[in-house]
C-alpha positions in Angstrom: 10.6 14.7 6.6 12.0 11.7 8.5 15.8 11.3 8.3 17.6 8.1 9.5 21.2 7.0 9.5 22.1 4.2 7.1 23.7 1.5 9.3 26.6 3.0 11.3 28.0 5.0 8.4 27.3 8.4 9.9 25.3 9.3 6.8 21.6 9.9 7.1 19.0 9.8 4.3 15.3 10.7 3.8 13.5 7.6 5.2 11.3 7.7 2.1 13.6 7.2 -0.8 13.0 6.1 -4.4 13.1 2.6 -5.9 13.9 3.1 -9.5 13.3 -0.4 -11.0 9.9 0.5 -12.4 11.3 3.2 -14.6 12.9 0.5 -16.8 11.1 -2.8 -16.3 8.3 -4.8 -14.8 5.3 -2.5 -14.6 4.8 -1.6 -18.2 6.7 0.3 -20.9 10.0 1.9 -19.8 10.2 5.6 -19.3 12.2 7.6 -21.8 15.5 9.0 -20.5 14.3 12.5 -20.6 11.1 11.7 -18.6 13.2 9.7 -16.0 15.8 12.3 -15.6 13.2 14.9 -15.1 11.5 12.9 -12.3 14.8 12.1 -10.7 15.7 15.8 -10.6 12.3 16.6 -9.1 12.8 13.9 -6.5 16.1 15.6 -5.5 14.4 19.0 -5.3 11.7 17.5 -3.0 14.3 16.1 -0.6 14.7 12.6 -1.8 18.4 11.5 -1.6 18.3 7.7 -1.5 18.0 6.1 -4.9 18.0 2.3 -5.4 18.8 0.5 -8.6 20.5 -2.7 -9.8 22.3 -4.3 -12.7 19.3 -6.5 -13.2 16.9 -3.7 -13.8 16.8 -3.4 -17.5 20.1 -5.0 -17.9 21.9 -1.8 -17.1 19.3 0.5 -18.5 18.2 1.7 -15.1 21.7 2.5 -13.9 22.1 4.5 -17.1 19.1 6.6 -16.2 20.6 7.4 -12.8 24.0 8.2 -14.4 22.3 10.7 -16.8 20.4 12.3 -13.9 23.1 12.5 -11.2 26.5 12.7 -12.8 26.6 16.5 -12.4 25.0 16.5 -8.9 26.5 13.3 -7.5 27.1 14.8 -4.0 23.3 15.1 -3.5 22.4 11.5 -4.3 23.0 8.4 -2.1 23.1 5.7 -4.8 22.6 2.0 -4.1 23.0 -0.7 -6.7 23.3 -4.5 -6.7 25.0 -7.5 -8.4 24.6 -11.2 -8.4 21.9 -12.6 -10.8 23.2 -14.2 -13.9 21.6 -12.4 -16.8 20.9 -13.8 -20.3 20.7 -10.8 -22.7 19.2 -13.0 -25.4 16.2 -14.2 -23.4 16.3 -11.4 -20.7 16.0 -14.2 -18.1 17.8 -14.7 -14.8 19.7 -17.9 -14.7 20.8 -18.2 -11.1 23.2 -16.2 -9.0 27.0 -15.7 -9.2 28.4 -14.2 -6.0 32.1 -14.7 -7.0 34.7 -12.0 -6.9 35.2 -12.3 -10.7 31.5 -11.5 -11.3 31.5 -8.8 -8.7 34.4 -7.0 -10.2 32.9 -7.2 -13.7 29.6 -5.9 -12.3 31.0 -3.0 -10.3 33.0 -1.7 -13.2 30.0 -1.8 -15.4 27.8 -0.1 -12.8 30.3 2.6 -12.2 30.6 3.3 -15.9 26.8 3.4 -16.4 26.2 5.5 -13.3 29.0 7.8 -14.4 30.6 7.9 -11.0 33.8 6.7 -9.3 31.9 5.1 -6.3 28.6 3.6 -5.2 27.4 4.6 -1.8 25.9 1.1 -1.0 26.5 -2.1 -2.9 24.3 -5.1 -2.4 24.5 -8.8 -3.2 21.1 -9.0 -4.8 20.5 -12.6 -3.9 22.7 -15.1 -2.0 24.7 -17.4 -4.2 23.6 -20.9 -3.1 26.9 -22.4 -4.3 29.3 -20.0 -2.5 29.8 -19.3 1.1 28.6 -15.9 2.1 31.9 -15.2 3.8 33.7 -15.4 0.4 31.4 -13.0 -1.3 31.4 -10.5 1.6 35.2 -10.8 1.8 35.4 -9.8 -1.8 33.0 -6.9 -1.3 35.1 -5.7 1.6 38.0 -5.2 -0.9 35.8 -2.8 -2.9 35.3 -0.7 0.3 39.1 -0.6 0.8 39.5 0.4 -2.8 37.0 3.2 -2.5 34.7 1.8 -5.1 31.9 1.3 -2.7 31.0 3.0 0.5 29.2 0.2 2.3 28.1 -3.4 1.9 24.5 -4.5 1.7 22.8 -7.9 1.4 19.3 -8.5 -0.1 16.8 -11.1 0.9 19.0 -13.0 3.3 18.2 -15.0 6.4 19.3 -14.0 9.9 21.8 -16.9 9.8 23.4 -15.6 6.6 23.6 -12.0 8.0 25.3 -13.3 11.2 27.9 -15.1 9.1 28.5 -12.2 6.9 29.0 -9.9 9.9 32.0 -12.0 11.0 33.8 -10.9 7.9 33.0 -7.3 7.4 30.4 -4.7 8.6 27.1 -5.0 6.9 25.4 -1.6 6.6 22.0 -2.6 5.2 19.7 -5.5 4.5 17.1 -5.0 1.7 14.0 -7.1 2.0 10.3 -6.8 1.0 8.5 -5.4 4.0 5.0 -4.1 4.1 1.6 -4.5 5.8 1.2 -7.6 3.7 4.8 -9.0 3.9 6.2 -9.3 7.4 8.5 -12.3 7.3 11.5 -10.2 8.4 9.9 -9.4 11.7 10.7 -13.0 13.0 14.5 -12.9 13.0 16.0 -10.5 10.4 14.6 -7.2 11.7 15.5 -7.9 15.3 19.0 -8.9 14.3 19.3 -5.8 12.2 18.2 -3.6 15.1 20.6 -5.4 17.5 23.6 -5.0 15.3 23.1 -1.5 13.9 22.0 -2.6 10.4 19.4 -0.7 8.4 16.5 -2.6 6.9 15.7 -1.1 3.5 12.1 -2.0 2.8 11.4 -2.5 -0.8 7.8 -2.8 -2.2 6.4 -1.1 1.0 3.2 -0.6 -1.0 2.9 -4.2 -1.9 3.8 -3.6 -5.6 1.0 -1.1 -5.8 -1.6 -3.4 -4.2 -1.8 -1.3 -1.0 -2.4 2.0 -2.9 -6.0 1.2 -3.6 -5.6 1.7 -7.3 -6.3 -1.9 -8.2 -9.8 -3.2 -8.2 -11.7 -6.2 -9.6 -12.1 -4.3 -12.8 -8.6 -2.7 -12.9 -6.0 -5.5 -12.9 -2.4 -5.5 -14.0 -2.1 -4.5 -17.7 -0.5 -6.6 -20.4 3.3 -6.6 -20.0 3.0 -6.0 -16.3 4.9 -8.8 -14.5 2.5 -8.7 -11.6 -0.2 -10.4 -13.6 2.1 -13.3 -14.4 4.7 -13.7 -11.7 3.0 -12.3 -8.6 0.5 -14.8 -7.1 -1.1 -12.1 -4.9 -2.4 -10.5 -8.1 -3.9 -13.7 -9.5 -7.3 -15.5 -9.3 -8.9 -16.0 -5.9 -5.9 -14.6 -4.1 -6.4 -11.3 -5.8 -10.0 -11.1 -4.8 -9.2 -12.0 -1.2 -6.4 -9.4 -1.0 -8.6 -6.6 -2.4 -10.9 -7.2 0.5 -8.0 -6.6 2.9 -7.0 -3.5 1.0 -10.5 -2.1 1.5 -9.7 -2.1 5.3 -6.7 0.1 4.6 -8.8 2.3 2.5 -11.4 2.7 5.2 -8.7 3.7 7.7 -7.2 6.1 5.2 -10.6 7.8 4.6 -11.1 8.3 8.3 -7.6 10.0 8.5 -8.2 12.0 5.3 -5.1 10.3 3.9 -4.3 8.1 0.9 -4.0 4.3 1.4 -0.4 4.5 0.2 0.4 7.0 2.9 -1.1 4.7 5.6 1.0 1.8 4.2 4.2 3.8 4.3 3.5 5.3 7.7 3.0 1.8 9.1 6.4 0.7 7.8 8.1 3.7 9.4 6.2 3.8 12.7 8.2 2.7 15.7 10.9 1.1 13.6 13.9 3.5 13.8 16.2 1.3 11.8 14.0 1.0 8.7 13.9 3.2 5.6 11.7 2.7 2.5 12.2 2.9 -1.2 8.7 3.0 -2.8 8.9 3.1 -6.6 6.9 5.3 -8.9 7.2 6.9 -12.4 4.8 9.8 -11.5 5.5 13.0 -9.8 2.1 13.1 -8.0 2.7 9.7 -6.5 6.2 10.7 -5.4 4.7 13.8 -3.7 2.0 11.8 -1.9 4.5 9.2 -0.8 6.7 11.9 0.8 3.7 13.3 2.6 3.4 10.0 4.4 6.1 11.2 6.8 3.5 13.5 8.4 1.0 10.6 9.1 1.3 9.4 12.7 -0.6 6.2 13.4 -2.1 5.4 16.8 -1.4 2.2 18.6 -5.0 1.0 17.8 -4.5 1.8 14.1 -1.2 -0.1 14.0 -2.8 -3.1 15.7 -5.7 -3.0 13.1 -3.2 -3.0 10.3 -1.0 -5.6 11.9 -3.9 -8.1 11.8 -4.1 -8.1 8.0 -0.8 -10.0 7.3 -2.1 -13.3 8.5 -5.0 -13.2 6.0 -3.0 -12.3 2.9 -3.4 -14.9 0.1 -0.6 -16.0 -2.2 3.2 -15.9 -2.1 4.9 -12.6 -2.9 6.8 -14.2 -5.8 6.1 -17.2 -8.0 7.9 -20.5 -7.4 11.0 -19.5 -9.2 11.3 -16.2 -7.5 10.8 -17.7 -4.0 13.5 -20.2 -4.7 16.1 -17.3 -5.0 15.3 -16.1 -1.5 17.6 -17.2 1.3 15.3 -18.3 4.1 
């Protein structure tokens, strides 16, 4: 097990946590509460203590699962959640971002109720509000720290400039961004700034939304109801074909190491990046166990260089046009 401190909080977590979104939305039918609670309890017993959710994930349904699982063992779980996106319950669509204090207070009270707790360990602005200065949002979030409702402040998918501005108002503990062998934009400015200022980078989708696990093939594509087939360009058309060819190179390396492609992908994210932790998602115990075993995979400099070369050949954006528009870059 690899343990790393979250920001400068003095609290460390398993560097391989659990992203919980897929339990409620995006990748097929949601798990039942009983199934989800069982998996979350198994994760705790296996040493996972960092659990990531958001108001957006199932319109509160995901937070409800974590509340059911952890309300009687709260001290064992480091819980992170997020606010910001404007949700339309009727269409289940996102209609922009509201980073105002009024929306933040509405959201945190709802999150605390659903999570069945009196505090959240890490609270993120899910996406930057383009119509509001980041200083105003972070200033409001700092009040929640003072009130004891959140332990630390996080930002998700922000630029280095936004992070610098935010840090003039209050300490930022974590930045959550997509980071994987295939998605390396944060290496240009965000990751170096995080390292310089003691901020943890929380890497979501470190398995490329499942693409890097080797489970997808030309014949096995995202199923009906799986958002990857509609909203993720890397899973579509010629881009999908091209990306599968790159995954085969990860599979080849994994075979030589007697490891799984997913373990190679996670090991790459964690290697030589001491301020990075990951939150791969899964709904299956076997996948959770194999993900945790990635902590024992040590990649050589040559293997890292081989994997590093793949990013420049990836086809397709990581989100569709609408999703990319919400990213602060």
